[in-house]
PAZAPA-4460 file (N, C-alpha, C; in steps of 0.05 Angstrom, whole numbers, plus 32768, in hexadecimal, padded with zeros to 4 digits):
% residues 233
    n_x    n_y    n_z   ca_x   ca_y   ca_z    c_x    c_y    c_z   seq   type   mol
   899B   89F2   8B03   89A7   89DB   8B02   89AE   89DE   8B25     1      X     A
   89B8   89CF   8B2C   89C2   89CF   8B4C   89E4   89CC   8B45     2      X     A
   89F8   89D6   8B4E   8A16   89C6   8B41   8A26   89CE   8B52     3      X     A
   8A1F   89DD   8B72   8A27   89DD   8B88   8A1B   89E0   8B9B     4      X     A
   8A24   89DA   8BB1   8A15   89E6   8BCD   8A26   89D4   8BE1     5      X     A
   8A16   89E0   8BFA   8A20   89E7   8C15   8A14   89C8   8C29     6      X     A
   8A27   89C8   8C3F   8A27   89AD   8C56   8A36   89BD   8C6F     7      X     A
   8A37   89C5   8C7D   8A3B   89CF   8C8E   8A39   89CE   8CAE     8      X     A
   8A1E   89C5   8CB2   8A0C   89C5   8CC6   8A1F   89AB   8CE0     9      X     A
   8A1F   89AA   8CF2   8A26   898E   8D05   8A1C   8981   8D04    10      X     A
   8A2A   896C   8D04   8A2D   8955   8CFA   8A0C   8944   8D19    11      X     A
   8A16   8948   8D28   89FE   893D   8D38   89DD   8950   8D35    12      X     A
   89E5   8966   8D25   89C9   8974   8D29   89C4   8967   8D0A    13      X     A
   89D6   8960   8CF9   89C2   8956   8CE6   89BA   893B   8CE5    14      X     A
   89C9   8929   8CF5   89B8   8907   8CFE   89A5   8918   8D09    15      X     A
   899B   8927   8D15   8980   8920   8D25   8979   893B   8D0C    16      X     A
   8976   8946   8CFF   8961   894F   8CF1   895E   8937   8CDD    17      X     A
   896B   892C   8CD6   8964   8918   8CB4   8965   88F7   8CC6    18      X     A
   8967   88F3   8CE6   8960   88D7   8CF4   8973   88BD   8CE4    19      X     A
   8984   88C7   8CDC   8999   88BA   8CD5   89B5   88BD   8CDF    20      X     A
   89D0   88B0   8CDE   89E6   88AE   8CE4   89FA   88A7   8CCE    21      X     A
   8A17   88BD   8CD1   8A23   88B6   8CBA   8A31   889C   8CB8    22      X     A
   8A36   8899   8C9D   8A47   887E   8C9F   8A62   888D   8CA8    23      X     A
   8A6C   889C   8CA4   8A84   88A2   8CAC   8A8C   88BF   8CAC    24      X     A
   8A98   88C8   8CC3   8A9B   88E0   8CD1   8A9A   88FB   8CB2    25      X     A
   8A8A   8909   8CC0   8A80   8920   8CAA   8A8C   8941   8CAE    26      X     A
   8A96   8945   8C9C   8AAC   8961   8CA2   8A96   8979   8C92    27      X     A
   8A98   8985   8CA3   8A87   899F   8C82   8A97   899F   8C7B    28      X     A
   8A7A   89B0   8C66   8A87   89AE   8C4D   8A7E   89CB   8C3D    29      X     A
   8A8B   89DA   8C2E   8A83   89F4   8C28   8A81   8A01   8C05    30      X     A
   8A86   89E4   8BF6   8A87   89E6   8BDF   8A84   89CC   8BD4    31      X     A
   8A70   89C3   8BD8   8A68   899F   8BD0   8A67   89A7   8BAB    32      X     A
   8A74   898E   8BA1   8A75   899F   8B81   8A7A   897D   8B76    33      X     A
   8A6F   8978   8B59   8A69   895F   8B45   8A83   894B   8B4C    34      X     A
   8A7A   8935   8B4C   8A98   8928   8B49   8A9D   891B   8B6A    35      X     A
   8A99   892C   8B83   8A9E   8925   8B9D   8A8F   890D   8BAA    36      X     A
   8A94   890B   8BB4   8A86   88F3   8BCE   8A78   8906   8BE3    37      X     A
   8A66   890B   8BE2   8A54   8919   8BF4   8A35   8904   8BFF    38      X     A
   8A35   891C   8C18   8A14   890A   8C2B   89FB   8904   8C1B    39      X     A
   89F0   88F1   8C17   89D6   88F0   8C13   89C8   88D9   8C2B    40      X     A
   89AD   88CB   8C27   89A2   88C2   8C2D   8999   88B4   8C17    41      X     A
   899B   8891   8C16   8989   8887   8C08   896F   8878   8C0F    42      X     A
   8969   886B   8BFB   8947   8858   8C06   8952   8843   8C0D    43      X     A
   8971   8838   8C0B   8975   881D   8C08   897C   8823   8C28    44      X     A
   898F   882F   8C36   8995   883D   8C4E   8986   8851   8C5A    45      X     A
   896D   884E   8C60   8962   886D   8C71   8970   8875   8C85    46      X     A
   897A   8868   8C92   8980   886F   8CB3   899D   8876   8CB0    47      X     A
   89AA   8876   8C96   89CC   8880   8C93   89C9   8898   8C80    48      X     A
   89E1   8899   8C8B   89E9   88B9   8C76   8A02   88AE   8C59    49      X     A
   8A02   88A6   8C56   8A20   8899   8C41   8A21   88AF   8C2D    50      X     A
   8A3E   88AA   8C29   8A52   88BA   8C0D   8A51   88B3   8BF5    51      X     A
   8A46   88BF   8BDF   8A3B   88B5   8BC6   8A4C   88C5   8BB9    52      X     A
   8A48   88C2   8B97   8A59   88D2   8B8D   8A52   88E6   8B7D    53      X     A
   8A4D   88FF   8B73   8A31   8913   8B77   8A3A   890C   8B54    54      X     A
   8A2C   8903   8B38   8A2E   8903   8B23   8A22   88E8   8B1D    55      X     A
   8A07   88EB   8B17   89F2   88C4   8B14   89FE   88BF   8B05    56      X     A
   8A0B   889F   8AFD   8A0E   8892   8AEE   89F4   887E   8AEA    57      X     A
   89EB   887B   8AD5   89DA   8873   8AC9   89E8   8852   8ACB    58      X     A
   89D9   883C   8AE0   89E2   881F   8ADE   89E6   8814   8AB9    59      X     A
   89DA   881F   8AB1   89DB   8812   8A93   89F7   881F   8A7C    60      X     A
   8A07   882B   8A95   8A16   8841   8A83   8A2E   882C   8A78    61      X     A
   8A37   883A   8A64   8A58   8828   8A61   8A69   882F   8A65    62      X     A
   8A69   8842   8A83   8A7D   884D   8A87   8A75   8859   8A98    63      X     A
   8A8A   8869   8AAC   8A7F   8877   8AC2   8A8B   8898   8ABB    64      X     A
   8A8E   88A0   8AA1   8A92   88B9   8AA2   8A76   88CA   8AA1    65      X     A
   8A7D   88EB   8A9F   8A63   88FB   8A9F   8A43   88F0   8AB0    66      X     A
   8A55   88EE   8AC4   8A3C   88F7   8ADC   8A23   8906   8AD2    67      X     A
   8A07   8902   8AD6   89F8   890F   8ADA   89EF   891E   8AF2    68      X     A
   89F8   893A   8AF6   89F9   8943   8B0D   89DD   8952   8B19    69      X     A
   89C9   8951   8AFF   89AD   895C   8B07   899A   894C   8AF2    70      X     A
   8981   8943   8AFD   8966   893C   8AF1   8957   8953   8AF6    71      X     A
   893D   8958   8ADD   8933   8967   8ADA   891B   895A   8AE4    72      X     A
   890F   896A   8AFB   88ED   895F   8B09   88DA   895B   8AF9    73      X     A
   88D1   8967   8AE2   88C2   895C   8ACE   88BE   8943   8ABB    74      X     A
   88DD   8935   8ABA   88E0   8927   8AB3   88EE   8916   8AB8    75      X     A
   88F1   8910   8AD3   8901   8903   8ADE   88F2   88E3   8AE2    76      X     A
   88DD   88DF   8ADE   88CF   88C3   8AE2   88CF   88B7   8AC5    77      X     A
   88DB   88D1   8AAC   88D5   88C5   8A95   88EF   88B9   8A8C    78      X     A
   8905   88C5   8A8D   8925   88C3   8A7F   8928   88B0   8A82    79      X     A
   8934   889E   8A74   8943   8882   8A73   8959   8889   8A86    80      X     A
   896C   88A5   8A87   897C   889B   8AA5   8978   88A7   8ABD    81      X     A
   8954   88AB   8ABE   8956   88AC   8ADA   8941   88A1   8ADF    82      X     A
   892F   888C   8AD0   891B   8885   8ADD   8916   886E   8AE6    83      X     A
   8935   885D   8AE8   8928   8845   8AF9   8933   8853   8B0E    84      X     A
   893F   8860   8B0F   894F   886C   8B2D   893A   8877   8B3A    85      X     A
   8926   888B   8B2D   890F   889B   8B33   88F8   8880   8B46    86      X     A
   88FD   886A   8B3F   88E4   8856   8B44   88EE   8846   8B59    87      X     A
   890C   8840   8B57   8919   882F   8B69   892F   8842   8B84    88      X     A
   8935   885A   8B79   8956   885B   8B84   894B   8877   8B89    89      X     A
   8947   887C   8B9F   893F   889E   8BA6   895A   88A8   8BBE    90      X     A
   895A   88B9   8BBE   896A   88CD   8BD0   8963   88EA   8BDD    91      X     A
   896B   88ED   8BEF   896F   8902   8C03   898F   8912   8BFD    92      X     A
   8995   8927   8BEF   89AB   8932   8BF1   89B2   8943   8C07    93      X     A
   89B7   8947   8C11   89B9   895D   8C31   89CD   8971   8C30    94      X     A
   89BF   898B   8C33   89D1   89A4   8C22   89C5   89B3   8C43    95      X     A
   89CA   89D0   8C3B   89C7   89E0   8C49   89C5   89FC   8C3D    96      X     A
   89CB   89FE   8C2D   89D1   8A10   8C11   89DD   8A0F   8BF7    97      X     A
   89DD   8A1F   8BE9   89EA   8A16   8BC7   89EB   8A2A   8BBE    98      X     A
   89FD   8A28   8BAE   8A02   8A47   8B94   89FA   8A37   8B81    99      X     A
   89EE   8A56   8B74   89EA   8A5B   8B53   89FD   8A75   8B4D   100      X     A
   89FA   8A7C   8B3B   8A0A   8A8C   8B23   89FC   8AA7   8B1A   101      X     A
   89FE   8AC0   8B16   89F3   8AD0   8AFF   8A17   8ADA   8AF8   102      X     A
   8A04   8AEE   8ADC   8A15   8AED   8ACF   8A16   8B0F   8ADC   103      X     A
   8A2C   8B1D   8AD5   8A34   8B3E   8AE2   8A30   8B4A   8AC8   104      X     A
   8A34   8B67   8AC3   8A30   8B7E   8AAC   8A45   8B75   8A9C   105      X     A
   8A64   8B68   8AB4   8A7C   8B6D   8AA0   8A7E   8B4E   8A9A   106      X     A
   8A66   8B41   8A8D   8A6C   8B2B   8A83   8A77   8B12   8A97   107      X     A
   8A84   8B0F   8ABD   8A87   8B09   8AC6   8A69   8AF1   8ACF   108      X     A
   8A77   8AE3   8AE7   8A57   8AD7   8AEC   8A61   8AE2   8B19   109      X     A
   8A53   8ADC   8B1D   8A49   8AE4   8B3F   8A42   8ACA   8B4B   110      X     A
   8A48   8AB8   8B5C   8A3B   8AAF   8B6B   8A30   8ABF   8B7C   111      X     A
   8A10   8AAA   8B88   8A05   8AAA   8B9D   8A02   8A90   8BA8   112      X     A
   89F9   8A9B   8BCC   89F0   8A7D   8BD7   89D8   8A84   8BDB   113      X     A
   89D1   8A6F   8BDE   89AE   8A70   8BE5   89A9   8A5F   8BF4   114      X     A
   899D   8A63   8C11   8996   8A52   8C27   897C   8A5E   8C3C   115      X     A
   8974   8A51   8C46   8965   8A5D   8C65   8968   8A6A   8C77   116      X     A
   8961   8A78   8C79   8968   8A97   8C8F   897A   8A8E   8C9E   117      X     A
   896C   8A6D   8CAD   8986   8A64   8CBE   8995   8A50   8CC2   118      X     A
   8997   8A4F   8CA1   89AB   8A35   8C8C   89A3   8A1B   8C9F   119      X     A
   8986   8A1E   8CA1   8981   89FB   8CAB   898E   89E6   8C97   120      X     A
   8998   89D5   8C95   899B   89C0   8C87   8975   89B5   8C7A   121      X     A
   8987   89AD   8C64   8968   89A5   8C56   8971   8991   8C3F   122      X     A
   8957   8975   8C2F   8963   8969   8C22   8953   8974   8C07   123      X     A
   896A   896E   8BF5   8960   896C   8BD5   895E   895B   8BCF   124      X     A
   8943   894F   8BC4   893A   893F   8BB8   8959   8930   8BA1   125      X     A
   8954   8918   8BA8   896F   8910   8B99   8968   88E8   8B92   126      X     A
   8977   88E8   8B76   897E   88C2   8B6D   8993   88BA   8B70   127      X     A
   8993   88A4   8B75   89B3   8892   8B73   89AD   8882   8B5F   128      X     A
   89CD   8875   8B5E   89CD   885A   8B50   89E2   8852   8B5B   129      X     A
   89E2   8838   8B4C   89FB   881F   8B59   8A04   8816   8B31   130      X     A
   8A1F   8823   8B35   8A29   8813   8B0B   8A4C   8805   8B19   131      X     A
   8A42   87EE   8B05   8A57   87E8   8B01   8A65   87DB   8AEF   132      X     A
   8A7C   87DD   8AE9   8A8C   87D1   8ACD   8A80   87BA   8AC8   133      X     A
   8A82   87BA   8AAA   8A7B   879F   8AA6   8A93   878F   8A9E   134      X     A
   8A8D   8771   8AA9   8AA2   8767   8AA4   8AA2   8753   8A8D   135      X     A
   8AB6   8758   8A7C   8AB0   874E   8A69   8AC2   8734   8A5D   136      X     A
   8AB7   871D   8A56   8AC8   8701   8A54   8AD7   86FB   8A3D   137      X     A
   8AF0   86F9   8A40   8AFB   86F1   8A29   8B08   86DC   8A1D   138      X     A
   8AF0   86C5   8A23   8AF8   86AE   8A1B   8B09   8690   8A1E   139      X     A
   8B1F   869E   8A3E   8B2E   8696   8A4C   8B23   8682   8A5E   140      X     A
   8B0F   8690   8A63   8B05   8675   8A82   8B15   8665   8A82   141      X     A
   8B08   864E   8A6A   8B14   8635   8A63   8B2C   862E   8A6B   142      X     A
   8B3F   864C   8A68   8B5A   8639   8A65   8B68   864D   8A86   143      X     A
   8B58   864C   8A96   8B56   865C   8AAB   8B5D   8678   8AB2   144      X     A
   8B5A   8685   8A9F   8B54   86A3   8A98   8B48   86B1   8AAD   145      X     A
   8B2E   86A7   8AAA   8B16   86B9   8AB7   8B0A   86CA   8AAA   146      X     A
   8B01   86DD   8ABC   8AF0   86F3   8A9F   8B08   8709   8AA3   147      X     A
   8AF8   8725   8A8B   8B16   872E   8A8A   8B12   8750   8A94   148      X     A
   8B00   8756   8AA8   8B00   8767   8AB3   8B16   8762   8AC5   149      X     A
   8B2A   8775   8ACF   8B37   877F   8AD2   8B38   8785   8AF0   150      X     A
   8B53   877D   8AFE   8B54   877A   8B1D   8B44   878D   8B2B   151      X     A
   8B4E   87AE   8B24   8B4B   87C8   8B23   8B2F   87D1   8B2C   152      X     A
   8B24   87C6   8B14   8B04   87C3   8B10   8AF5   87B0   8B26   153      X     A
   8B07   879A   8B30   8AF6   8794   8B42   8AF9   8792   8B5C   154      X     A
   8B14   87A2   8B62   8B1B   87B0   8B79   8B0A   87C4   8B7D   155      X     A
   8B01   87D8   8B6A   8AF7   87F7   8B69   8AD3   87E7   8B71   156      X     A
   8ACA   87D9   8B6E   8AA6   87CC   8B71   8A9B   87DD   8B65   157      X     A
   8A84   87E2   8B6C   8A6E   87F8   8B5C   8A7A   8814   8B68   158      X     A
   8A6F   881E   8B57   8A64   883B   8B5B   8A49   8841   8B5A   159      X     A
   8A4B   8853   8B75   8A2F   885E   8B7A   8A25   887D   8B72   160      X     A
   8A21   887E   8B67   8A1B   88A6   8B6B   89F8   88B0   8B6A   161      X     A
   89F3   88C6   8B6C   89E7   88D2   8B70   89E2   88F0   8B60   162      X     A
   89C9   88F9   8B51   89C1   8913   8B48   89B1   8923   8B57   163      X     A
   89AB   893B   8B58   89A2   894A   8B68   8989   8950   8B59   164      X     A
   896E   894D   8B56   895A   8952   8B4A   894D   8975   8B47   165      X     A
   894B   8983   8B37   8948   899E   8B30   8925   89A0   8B27   166      X     A
   8921   89B8   8B2A   890A   89C0   8B2C   8908   89E1   8B20   167      X     A
   88F2   89EA   8B1D   88EC   8A05   8B0E   88F5   8A1E   8B32   168      X     A
   8904   8A29   8B2B   8903   8A3C   8B43   88F1   8A49   8B4F   169      X     A
   88F1   8A4F   8B61   88D9   8A60   8B73   88F1   8A81   8B6E   170      X     A
   88DC   8A92   8B76   88E1   8AB4   8B77   88F8   8AB7   8B76   171      X     A
   8902   8AAF   8B89   8922   8AB9   8B9A   893F   8AA8   8B83   172      X     A
   8936   8A8F   8B7D   8949   8A81   8B72   8948   8A98   8B54   173      X     A
   892C   8A95   8B4C   892F   8A97   8B38   8937   8AB7   8B2C   174      X     A
   8935   8ABE   8B3D   8949   8AE0   8B3E   896A   8AD5   8B2F   175      X     A
   896B   8ABE   8B34   898F   8AB2   8B2A   898B   8A9F   8B14   176      X     A
   897D   8A8D   8B17   8980   8A74   8B06   896C   8A70   8AF4   177      X     A
   8960   8A62   8AE7   8948   8A51   8ADC   8942   8A33   8AE6   178      X     A
   8953   8A32   8AFB   8950   8A16   8B09   8955   8A0E   8B29   179      X     A
   894F   8A01   8B31   8957   8A05   8B51   8958   89E2   8B5C   180      X     A
   8965   89DA   8B74   8965   89C7   8B82   8946   89C3   8B8A   181      X     A
   893D   89A5   8B83   891E   89AA   8B95   891F   899C   8BAF   182      X     A
   891C   89AD   8BBE   8918   89AA   8BD9   8904   89A2   8BE2   183      X     A
   8905   898E   8BF3   88F1   8983   8C02   88E2   8985   8C17   184      X     A
   88D4   8987   8C1F   88C0   898F   8C39   88C8   897B   8C42   185      X     A
   88CD   8977   8C64   88D8   896C   8C7A   88C6   8955   8C75   186      X     A
   88AC   895D   8C75   889A   893D   8C7A   889A   8938   8C63   187      X     A
   88A2   8938   8C4E   88A0   892F   8C2F   88BC   891E   8C30   188      X     A
   88D7   8923   8C3E   88EA   8918   8C35   88E8   88F6   8C30   189      X     A
   88DF   88EC   8C4E   88D8   88C7   8C53   88C9   88C2   8C34   190      X     A
   88AE   88C7   8C32   88AA   88C8   8C17   88B3   88C4   8BFE   191      X     A
   88C7   88DE   8BFD   88CF   88D9   8BE8   88E4   88C3   8BE7   192      X     A
   88F5   88BB   8BF8   8905   88A3   8BF1   88F7   888C   8BF9   193      X     A
   88D7   8886   8BFD   88CC   886D   8C01   88C8   886E   8BE6   194      X     A
   88C5   887C   8BCC   88B0   8882   8BB9   8891   888B   8BC2   195      X     A
   888A   8890   8BD4   886B   8892   8BDB   8870   88B0   8BD0   196      X     A
   8886   88C1   8BC6   8872   88DE   8BC4   8885   88DD   8BAB   197      X     A
   886F   88E9   8B92   8875   88F0   8B7C   8882   8905   8B6D   198      X     A
   8883   890F   8B5B   8894   8927   8B50   8886   8933   8B51   199      X     A
   886A   8935   8B64   885B   8950   8B68   8866   8958   8B7D   200      X     A
   887A   894A   8B8C   8886   8953   8BB0   8899   896F   8B9F   201      X     A
   88A9   8965   8B86   88B9   8977   8B7F   88B6   8993   8B6E   202      X     A
   88A2   899F   8B78   8897   89B8   8B7A   88B3   89CF   8B83   203      X     A
   88AF   89E7   8B7E   88CC   89F0   8B82   88C0   89FF   8BA1   204      X     A
   88D1   89F8   8BAE   88D5   8A04   8BCF   88C9   8A1E   8BCC   205      X     A
   88BA   8A2E   8BE2   88B1   8A40   8BE5   88D0   8A57   8BED   206      X     A
   88D5   8A71   8BE6   88DF   8A7E   8BEF   88E8   8A8D   8C06   207      X     A
   88CB   8A82   8C12   88C8   8A90   8C31   88D9   8A84   8C36   208      X     A
   88ED   8A93   8C52   88FF   8A96   8C5E   891E   8A96   8C58   209      X     A
   8924   8A8E   8C31   8936   8A88   8C29   8948   8AAB   8C25   210      X     A
   8966   8AA6   8C25   896D   8ABA   8C13   8980   8AB2   8C08   211      X     A
   898B   8ACB   8BF4   8999   8AC0   8BE4   89B4   8ADC   8BDF   212      X     A
   89CF   8AD1   8BE0   89E2   8AE9   8BEA   89F5   8AEA   8BD1   213      X     A
   8A05   8B01   8BC8   8A1C   8AF2   8BB8   8A37   8AED   8BCA   214      X     A
   8A40   8ADD   8BC5   8A5C   8ACA   8BD0   8A78   8AD4   8BC2   215      X     A
   8A8A   8AD0   8BC9   8AA7   8ACD   8BC2   8AA6   8AC1   8BA9   216      X     A
   8AAF   8AC3   8B96   8AB1   8AB9   8B76   8ACE   8AA1   8B79   217      X     A
   8AD2   8A9C   8B97   8AE8   8A88   8B9E   8ADB   8A71   8B9C   218      X     A
   8AC6   8A71   8BA4   8AAB   8A56   8B99   8AAD   8A4C   8B84   219      X     A
   8AB5   8A5B   8B6C   8AC3   8A4D   8B4C   8AD4   8A3B   8B4C   220      X     A
   8ADD   8A32   8B5D   8AF0   8A28   8B62   8AE7   8A11   8B71   221      X     A
   8ADD   89F3   8B65   8AD7   89E3   8B76   8AED   89D7   8B8F   222      X     A
   8B05   89D8   8B8D   8B18   89CD   8B9A   8B1A   89E4   8BAC   223      X     A
   8B0A   89FF   8BB3   8B0E   8A0C   8BC6   8AEF   8A05   8BD8   224      X     A
   8AF5   8A01   8BEC   8AEB   89F7   8C09   8AE5   89FF   8C1D   225      X     A
   8AE4   8A1C   8C28   8AE6   8A26   8C3E   8AD2   8A3A   8C4F   226      X     A
   8ACC   8A3E   8C66   8AB7   8A4B   8C6C   8AB3   8A61   8C6A   227      X     A
   8AC8   8A71   8C5A   8AC9   8A8C   8C53   8ABD   8A8A   8C30   228      X     A
   8AB4   8A73   8C27   8AA2   8A77   8C15   8A88   8A7F   8C1E   229      X     A
   8A79   8A84   8C2E   8A5C   8A7E   8C33   8A5A   8A92   8C41   230      X     A
   8A73   8AAF   8C44   8A6C   8ACB   8C4F   8A6D   8AD9   8C34   231      X     A
   8A52   8AEA   8C41   8A3E   8B00   8C23   8A5A   8B14   8C1F   232      X     A
   8A56   8B1F   8C0C   8A72   8B32   8C05   8A64   8B47   8BEE   233      X     A
***
């Protein structure tokens, strides 16, 4: 799975690399976690880097709980939770590294950071959704009562969320976990957004030029987000 990742490349470099501009100022992140609003590029606005919440909520879901942080490449075009998004709402999830955990001899877990040797940014294949709370009619409309949705729901507006597609691991990540994020080749990124690229683009990325190294267990807490997290231990 992919449950934490990093993105600390300079904003100008990111905009040049992905030929898109941030909709709001970007600050380096060293421990991106589910439930947070994080930078993605969607097929709807391919020239803008927007912040969506990590944890996809299908548009037909009854509520906005239990967001799906990952989607398996092997079934992403079939599963009801992802099928429509795969066809209509694709995304590039921007990163420059991700974390995986391995079990230690004493029963604990050691986090590792996986990245390219030069820490260059890359795009993980993603899907996104727009979820809106249902509005329930109370039957009071004829008496001027209006719809039964709350004022808070109306003010909140739609919730936009995303998920990261995962695939089989390459040789490097396979030493740490049985899944890894589907990293797209730069030449395929725009095809993924437009739908021109199929699941064939979701094969494991080559381990060439990639590294994995142990980092501090401080990364275990999503509340910790500082540069020291990416230092080898």
